[in-house]
VOGU-3710 file (C-alpha; in Angstrom, 3 decimals, decimal comma):
1> mgivkkegfd> 1,488/-12,275/15,029  2,395/-15,689/13,846  5,329/-16,622/11,696  4,535/-16,790/8,005  6,131/-19,605/6,041  7,730/-18,128/2,939  9,609/-21,130/1,606  8,027/-22,757/-1,414  6,359/-19,598/-2,718  7,649/-17,681/-5,716
11> ektlelalla> 8,816/-14,070/-5,395  5,823/-12,739/-7,300  3,378/-14,355/-4,858  5,342/-13,150/-1,824  5,537/-9,587/-3,139  1,824/-9,482/-3,942  0,968/-10,799/-0,462  3,216/-8,235/1,222  1,745/-5,310/-0,696  -1,832/-6,558/-0,307
21> kalgnparma> -1,304/-6,930/3,433  -0,104/-3,325/3,640  -3,276/-2,203/1,850  -5,471/-4,462/3,973  -6,202/-1,774/6,546  -8,876/0,898/6,029  -6,673/3,656/7,449  -3,828/2,806/5,069  -6,270/2,624/2,155  -7,601/6,066/3,117
31> iiiymienps> -4,044/7,406/3,233  -3,282/5,983/-0,230  -6,527/7,395/-1,644  -5,723/10,793/-0,128  -2,250/10,709/-1,692  -3,677/9,820/-5,089  -6,141/12,708/-4,868  -3,486/15,102/-3,479  -0,215/14,279/-5,254  1,838/16,543/-2,995
41> cicndivfkl> 0,870/16,010/0,609  2,318/16,697/3,992  1,743/14,522/7,044  -0,253/17,186/8,885  -2,688/17,455/5,961  -3,527/13,781/6,357  -4,128/14,233/10,095  -6,816/16,834/9,371  -8,553/14,576/6,826  -8,689/11,276/8,738
51> plaqstiskh> -10,386/10,519/12,058  -7,152/9,244/13,595  -4,496/10,567/15,939  -1,277/11,902/14,441  0,696/9,075/16,064  -1,617/6,473/14,506  -1,287/8,061/11,078  2,491/8,149/11,493  2,485/4,409/12,241  0,422/3,704/9,113
61> lselknvgli> 2,686/5,932/7,005  5,646/3,983/8,340  4,034/0,678/7,354  3,335/1,930/3,836  6,861/3,293/3,526  8,412/0,046/4,796  6,868/-1,922/1,925  7,772/0,819/-0,543  4,268/1,908/-1,554  5,040/5,459/-0,507
71> kgeiegsklc> 8,174/7,494/-0,214  8,831/10,468/1,965  11,367/13,155/2,619  11,903/15,991/5,025  11,415/19,503/3,688  12,411/21,871/6,444  10,246/20,999/9,435  7,676/19,089/7,352  7,534/15,479/6,246  6,294/15,084/2,688
81> ycinpkvwst> 4,958/11,761/1,471  3,817/10,609/-1,944  3,057/7,442/-3,876  6,181/5,596/-5,006  5,488/5,254/-8,757  7,887/2,336/-9,259  6,322/0,151/-6,567  2,821/1,321/-7,506  3,437/0,130/-11,083  4,644/-3,211/-9,756
91> lkllfsdlfq> 1,526/-3,540/-7,593  -0,692/-2,679/-10,545  1,019/-5,306/-12,693  0,838/-7,985/-9,980  -2,882/-7,447/-9,429  -3,519/-7,217/-13,162  -1,784/-10,559/-13,721  -3,794/-12,103/-10,891  -7,137/-10,836/-12,175  -6,356/-11,779/-15,769
101> sydgekgysc> -5,409/-15,328/-14,730  -9,010/-16,059/-13,767  -11,330/-16,772/-16,643  -14,890/-17,091/-15,402  -15,890/-18,295/-18,862  -14,108/-21,608/-18,252  -17,014/-22,831/-16,137  -15,258/-23,193/-12,799  -17,493/-24,812/-10,225  -17,314/-25,413/-6,504
//
């Protein structure tokens, strides 16, 4: 991967790009959707629902956890993951602000 220039961009833009990049993979989107539909999930449950190897799912879970979209903890011999409500709220606000900033009624043209 190439180096991404971060200087000159505000924190809000950088955070939105980071979170959007994490969601920019169909496997990670499927994991997030599964977690939304199943608020208390365990890693092995996800493996049975997605057409991916356990090691691949673990890598995607790690990516989502690294950006804070999910959180996880060990319960005995099981890893439990769930949506991180604080970061999810931030993501929702960032996307909401982005979508609300565009007003198609203004007559933009290309």
